C-alpha positions as CSV (number, residue, x, y, z in Angstrom):
1,M,14.8,-90.1,-9.9
2,Q,11.3,-88.9,-9.2
3,T,12.4,-87.5,-5.8
4,N,15.3,-85.6,-7.3
5,S,13.1,-84.1,-10.1
6,L,10.6,-83.0,-7.5
7,L,13.4,-81.4,-5.4
8,R,14.7,-79.5,-8.4
9,L,11.2,-78.2,-9.3
10,L,10.7,-77.0,-5.7
11,A,14.0,-75.2,-5.7
12,A,13.3,-73.5,-9.0
13,L,9.9,-72.3,-7.7
14,A,11.5,-71.0,-4.5
15,L,14.2,-69.1,-6.5
16,S,11.5,-67.5,-8.8
17,A,9.6,-66.4,-5.7
18,I,12.7,-64.8,-4.2
19,L,13.6,-62.9,-7.4
20,A,10.0,-61.7,-7.8
21,A,10.0,-60.4,-4.2
22,C,13.3,-58.5,-4.9
23,G,12.0,-56.9,-8.2
24,G,14.3,-59.1,-10.2
25,G,13.1,-62.0,-12.3
26,G,15.3,-63.3,-15.1
27,G,14.4,-62.2,-18.6
28,G,13.6,-65.0,-21.0
29,S,14.6,-65.4,-24.6
30,G,12.0,-62.7,-25.4
31,G,14.2,-60.1,-23.6
32,G,11.5,-59.2,-21.0
33,S,12.7,-57.2,-18.0
34,G,11.6,-57.5,-14.4
35,G,9.1,-55.0,-12.9
36,A,10.6,-52.0,-11.1
37,A,10.1,-51.8,-7.4
38,T,7.4,-49.4,-6.2
39,P,9.2,-46.3,-4.7
40,V,8.6,-45.6,-1.1
41,V,7.2,-42.0,-0.5
42,T,8.2,-40.5,2.8
43,A,6.0,-37.7,4.1
44,P,7.9,-34.6,5.1
45,P,8.3,-34.1,8.8
46,P,5.7,-31.9,10.4
47,P,6.8,-28.3,11.2
48,P,8.1,-27.9,14.7
49,P,5.6,-26.6,17.3
50,L,5.5,-22.9,17.7
51,A,7.5,-21.5,20.6
52,Y,4.6,-19.1,21.2
53,P,1.4,-21.1,20.3
54,I,-1.5,-19.3,18.8
55,P,-4.7,-19.9,20.8
56,A,-8.0,-20.5,19.0
57,G,-10.7,-17.9,19.1
58,L,-8.7,-14.7,18.7
59,W,-10.0,-11.9,16.6
60,T,-9.7,-12.2,12.8
61,P,-11.4,-10.2,10.0
62,P,-14.9,-11.3,9.0
63,A,-15.2,-13.6,6.0
64,N,-15.1,-11.6,2.7
65,A,-14.1,-8.4,4.5
66,V,-10.6,-8.4,3.0
67,P,-9.3,-8.7,-0.6
68,A,-8.6,-12.2,-1.9
69,T,-5.3,-11.1,-3.4
70,G,-2.7,-8.4,-3.0
71,N,-1.4,-6.5,0.0
72,Y,-3.8,-5.0,2.4
73,V,-4.3,-3.6,5.9
74,Y,-7.7,-4.0,7.6
75,L,-8.6,-2.0,10.6
76,Q,-11.7,-2.5,12.7
77,S,-12.5,-0.2,15.6
78,D,-15.0,-0.8,18.4
79,A,-17.5,1.9,19.4
80,G,-15.7,3.8,22.1
81,D,-12.2,3.2,20.8
82,Y,-10.3,6.5,20.6
83,I,-7.9,5.7,17.8
84,G,-10.3,4.3,15.2
85,A,-13.4,6.1,16.4
86,G,-15.6,3.1,15.8
87,R,-14.8,3.0,12.0
88,T,-13.6,0.2,9.7
89,W,-11.0,0.7,6.9
90,V,-9.5,-1.5,4.2
91,Y,-6.4,-0.2,2.5
92,T,-4.7,-1.6,-0.6
93,N,-2.0,-0.6,-3.0
94,T,-4.6,1.0,-5.3
95,D,-5.4,3.7,-2.7
96,T,-2.5,3.8,-0.2
97,L,1.2,3.8,-0.1
98,M,2.3,1.0,2.2
99,T,5.7,0.5,3.8
100,V,6.5,-2.6,5.9
101,A,10.0,-3.1,7.4
102,D,11.7,-5.1,10.1
103,N,14.5,-4.2,12.4
104,G,15.7,-6.9,14.8
105,L,12.7,-8.0,16.7
106,A,10.6,-5.0,15.5
107,I,8.2,-4.7,12.6
108,N,7.0,-1.2,11.5
109,V,4.1,-0.6,9.2
110,G,3.3,2.8,7.6
111,L,0.2,3.8,5.6
112,R,0.0,7.1,3.7
113,G,-3.2,7.6,1.8
114,D,-6.3,9.6,2.4
115,E,-5.5,8.7,6.1
116,T,-2.0,8.3,7.6
117,W,-1.3,5.5,10.1
118,N,1.7,4.0,11.8
119,G,2.1,0.6,13.5
120,S,4.9,-0.6,15.6
121,F,5.2,-4.2,16.8
122,L,8.0,-5.6,19.1
123,L,8.5,-9.3,19.9
124,P,9.8,-10.2,23.4
125,G,13.6,-10.5,23.7
126,A,13.4,-14.2,24.4
127,A,12.0,-14.8,20.9
128,G,15.5,-14.2,19.6
129,K,14.2,-13.6,16.0
130,L,11.1,-12.7,14.1
131,Q,8.8,-15.8,14.1
132,A,5.2,-16.9,14.0
133,G,3.3,-17.0,17.3
134,Y,1.1,-15.2,19.8
135,F,2.6,-12.5,21.9
136,S,0.5,-11.1,24.7
137,G,0.6,-8.8,27.7
138,L,2.1,-6.1,25.5
139,T,2.3,-2.4,26.3
140,R,2.9,0.7,24.2
141,T,6.0,0.8,22.0
142,P,8.6,2.4,22.2
143,F,8.1,2.4,26.0
144,A,7.4,-1.3,26.3
145,D,9.6,-3.7,28.4
146,A,11.9,-5.3,25.8
147,A,11.6,-8.6,27.6
148,V,7.8,-8.6,27.1
149,G,7.3,-6.8,23.8
150,G,5.1,-4.1,22.6
151,V,2.4,-2.9,20.2
152,E,1.1,0.5,19.0
153,W,-1.2,1.7,16.2
154,S,-1.6,5.4,15.9
155,G,-2.4,8.1,13.3
156,E,-4.8,10.8,12.1
157,G,-3.6,12.9,15.1
158,R,-4.5,10.2,17.6
159,G,-2.4,8.0,19.9
160,C,-2.7,6.3,23.2
161,N,-0.8,7.5,26.3
162,T,-0.9,3.9,27.6
163,L,-2.2,0.8,26.1
164,T,-2.3,-3.0,26.4
165,G,-2.7,-5.6,23.7
166,W,-1.5,-8.6,21.8
167,V,0.1,-9.5,18.4
168,V,-0.2,-12.6,16.4
169,I,2.1,-13.4,13.5
170,D,0.4,-16.0,11.5
171,N,3.0,-16.2,8.9
172,I,6.4,-14.6,8.3
173,T,9.1,-15.3,5.7
174,V,12.6,-14.0,6.0
175,T,14.9,-14.6,3.1
176,G,18.6,-13.7,3.3
177,G,18.0,-11.6,6.4
178,V,15.2,-9.6,4.6
179,M,11.5,-10.0,5.5
180,T,9.6,-10.9,2.3
181,A,6.1,-11.9,3.6
182,L,4.0,-11.1,6.6
183,D,0.6,-12.0,8.0
184,L,0.0,-10.2,11.3
185,R,-3.0,-9.5,13.5
186,F,-3.2,-7.2,16.6
187,E,-5.5,-5.9,19.3
188,Q,-5.0,-2.8,21.4
189,H,-6.9,-1.1,24.2
190,C,-6.2,2.6,25.0
191,E,-6.0,4.0,28.5
192,G,-7.2,0.8,30.1
193,G,-10.5,0.8,28.2
194,S,-12.5,-2.2,27.1
195,A,-13.1,-1.0,23.5
196,A,-10.5,-2.4,21.1
197,L,-8.8,-1.5,17.9
198,H,-8.1,-4.6,15.8
199,G,-6.1,-4.9,12.7
200,K,-4.6,-7.3,10.1
201,V,-1.6,-6.8,7.9
202,H,-1.2,-9.0,4.8
203,W,2.0,-8.1,2.9
204,T,4.5,-9.7,0.5
205,K,7.5,-7.9,-0.9
206,A,6.7,-9.4,-4.3
207,N,3.4,-7.4,-4.4
208,A,4.7,-4.2,-2.9
209,D,4.1,-2.3,-6.1
210,S,1.3,-4.2,-7.7
211,G,-2.1,-2.6,-8.1
212,Q,-0.8,1.0,-8.1
213,V,-2.7,3.5,-10.2
214,P,-0.6,3.7,-13.4
215,G,-1.6,7.2,-14.4
216,P,-4.4,9.8,-14.7
217,A,-7.9,9.0,-15.9
218,S,-9.4,10.1,-19.2
219,L,-10.8,13.6,-19.1
220,P,-14.4,13.5,-18.1
221,S,-16.9,15.7,-19.9
222,G,-18.3,18.8,-18.3
223,L,-15.1,19.9,-16.5
224,W,-14.8,23.6,-15.9
225,A,-13.0,25.5,-18.6
226,P,-12.9,29.2,-19.4
227,A,-14.7,30.6,-22.4
228,P,-12.1,31.1,-25.2
229,S,-12.9,34.9,-25.3
230,F,-11.8,35.3,-21.7
231,V,-8.1,34.3,-22.2
232,P,-5.4,35.6,-24.6
233,P,-4.9,33.8,-27.9
234,A,-1.2,33.6,-27.3
235,G,1.5,34.0,-24.7
236,N,1.8,32.7,-21.1
237,Y,-1.1,33.4,-18.8
238,V,-2.9,32.3,-15.6
239,Y,-6.7,32.9,-15.4
240,L,-8.4,32.6,-12.0
241,V,-12.1,32.6,-11.3
242,S,-13.3,32.6,-7.7
243,D,-16.8,31.9,-6.6
244,I,-18.6,34.1,-4.1
245,G,-17.6,32.6,-0.7
246,D,-14.3,31.2,-1.9
247,Y,-11.7,32.3,0.7
248,I,-8.6,32.2,-1.5
249,G,-9.8,34.2,-4.5
250,G,-12.3,36.4,-2.6
251,G,-14.9,36.0,-5.3
252,T,-12.9,37.9,-7.9
253,T,-11.6,37.1,-11.4
254,R,-7.9,37.7,-12.4
255,L,-5.9,37.4,-15.6
256,L,-2.2,37.3,-15.1
257,T,0.1,37.7,-18.2
258,A,3.6,38.7,-18.9
259,N,2.4,42.3,-19.0
260,N,1.4,42.4,-15.3
261,A,3.2,39.5,-13.6
262,T,6.4,37.5,-13.6
263,F,6.2,33.8,-14.2
264,D,8.5,31.5,-12.3
265,V,8.1,27.8,-13.1
266,V,10.1,25.0,-11.6
267,T,10.7,22.6,-14.5
268,N,12.7,19.7,-13.1
269,L,10.2,18.2,-10.6
270,T,9.1,14.6,-10.7
271,A,5.6,14.5,-12.2
272,A,4.8,17.9,-10.8
273,L,4.4,21.6,-11.6
274,R,5.2,24.5,-9.3
275,I,4.4,28.0,-10.5
276,D,4.8,31.4,-8.8
277,V,3.1,34.3,-10.5
278,G,1.8,37.7,-9.4
279,G,1.9,36.8,-5.7
280,W,0.3,33.4,-6.1
281,S,1.8,30.0,-5.8
282,G,0.5,26.7,-7.3
283,N,1.5,23.2,-6.8
284,F,0.2,20.3,-8.9
285,V,1.5,16.8,-8.2
286,G,0.7,13.6,-10.0
287,M,0.5,10.1,-8.5
288,N,3.7,8.5,-7.3
289,S,3.7,6.0,-10.1
290,L,4.6,8.7,-12.6
291,S,7.9,10.2,-13.5
292,Q,6.4,13.0,-15.6
293,L,2.9,14.6,-15.8
294,Q,0.7,13.1,-18.4
295,P,-2.4,14.4,-20.1
296,G,-5.5,13.3,-18.2
297,Y,-7.6,13.9,-15.1
298,Y,-6.2,13.8,-11.6
299,G,-9.2,13.6,-9.2
300,G,-10.0,13.1,-5.6
301,L,-7.1,15.3,-4.5
302,R,-6.2,16.9,-1.2
303,R,-3.9,19.6,-0.2
304,Y,-0.2,19.3,-1.2
305,P,2.1,18.4,0.6
306,F,-0.3,16.5,2.9
307,N,-1.9,14.7,-0.1
308,N,-2.3,11.0,-0.8
309,P,0.8,10.1,-2.8
310,V,-1.1,7.4,-4.7
311,K,-3.5,10.0,-6.1
312,G,-1.5,13.2,-6.2
313,G,-2.3,16.6,-4.8
314,L,-2.7,20.3,-5.4
315,D,-2.6,23.7,-3.7
316,W,-3.2,27.2,-4.9
317,S,-2.5,30.0,-2.4
318,G,-1.1,33.4,-2.1
319,N,-1.5,37.0,-1.1
320,G,-1.7,35.9,2.5
321,R,-4.4,33.3,2.0
322,G,-4.3,29.5,2.0
323,C,-6.5,26.5,2.8
324,N,-5.9,24.4,5.9
325,V,-7.6,21.5,4.1
326,L,-8.8,21.3,0.6
327,T,-10.3,19.0,-2.0
328,G,-10.2,19.3,-5.8
329,W,-8.8,18.1,-9.1
330,F,-6.6,19.2,-11.9
331,A,-6.6,18.3,-15.6
332,V,-3.6,18.3,-17.9
333,D,-4.8,19.1,-21.4
334,K,-1.4,19.2,-23.0
335,V,2.2,18.8,-21.7
336,T,5.6,18.7,-23.2
337,Y,8.9,17.6,-21.8
338,T,12.3,18.4,-23.4
339,M,15.3,16.6,-22.2
340,A,13.3,15.4,-19.1
341,E,12.4,18.9,-18.2
342,L,8.9,20.5,-18.4
343,S,8.8,22.9,-21.4
344,A,5.1,23.5,-21.9
345,I,1.8,22.8,-20.2
346,D,-1.9,23.5,-20.4
347,L,-3.6,22.8,-17.0
348,R,-7.0,23.5,-15.4
349,F,-7.9,23.1,-11.8
350,E,-10.6,23.3,-9.2
351,Q,-10.2,23.5,-5.4
352,H,-12.5,23.9,-2.4
353,C,-11.3,25.2,0.9
354,E,-12.3,23.8,4.3
355,G,-15.0,21.5,2.9
356,G,-16.9,24.4,1.4
357,T,-18.9,24.3,-1.9
358,A,-17.5,27.6,-3.3
359,A,-14.7,26.9,-5.7
360,L,-11.6,28.5,-7.1
361,H,-11.0,27.6,-10.7
362,G,-8.0,28.3,-12.7
363,V,-6.2,27.7,-16.0
364,I,-2.5,27.8,-16.7
365,H,-1.1,28.2,-20.2
366,W,2.7,28.2,-20.1
367,A,5.6,27.5,-22.5
368,K,9.2,27.9,-21.7
369,P,10.5,31.0,-23.5
């Protein structure tokens, strides 16, 4: 009897051990439940190796040289590099209109701001698709061997006749056949030279419009304005004051009214004013984030239509005279739109031709008859 009792005790202990190991364990009269088995966490498989491995030690922008967030293009030119002339630039959405697009194995980057640049990058035919990797031995697109690939960065009236270089795509995301994110670096050498132009593009489609200037600044104090006694109290007019040495106005002062000039104003432009009056033409264009001109100050402008679209532009010319390059500002004191068309505006401006200090100032007071 003692032997049988011992055997039954050993069997019970063995069964309990088995149930515990399996996460079971019978509940007693108290209704206790057995402990749940610990889940097994499986690490995701590592990404497959790149078909075009990226070697260590390739050029990358210096630490803290690029923005922490947002889209940007960083360019660094060695002394002796023809394209970049030894300078460094950082472009973001706040100062430059960026376009990034893909087409098959090609990626095209366009910058239009205070400077204008274009980049073209072509992966070798064997890649089959856009992908991360290092692509070397490249020559100038669009004349590159499609089997090898190509690279070209040009702009500001400068381009290489021949070049060599490489491209690294650190990261690229294509969703539904559309590129939505890109990190790309490149190096190019013009005409067989040793001096290099380097660049990095960081872009996401989600941030394509973020950071753009929303509208004009508040009117600063001290802006030029005519004395009230110099302009009519009513009616449409344009008043021009030209400094000695200003090429456009020739150092003269003019007052144009309905008595001595015809006013022709284009009223259906997007955030812009065009006026022709008495042999003169004026163009005043707001930043590309606007659909209509707003009261405020539009500064740091260059000649329309070659202006930075993120800032806006202006141009006053006529009577056979115009600036090749200009800088200036305009200020909208009042503006009215009726049914999405310009119906009244009070605007002042200042422009300097060819980098000169002499200015042409003007004020426009116009209301639709």
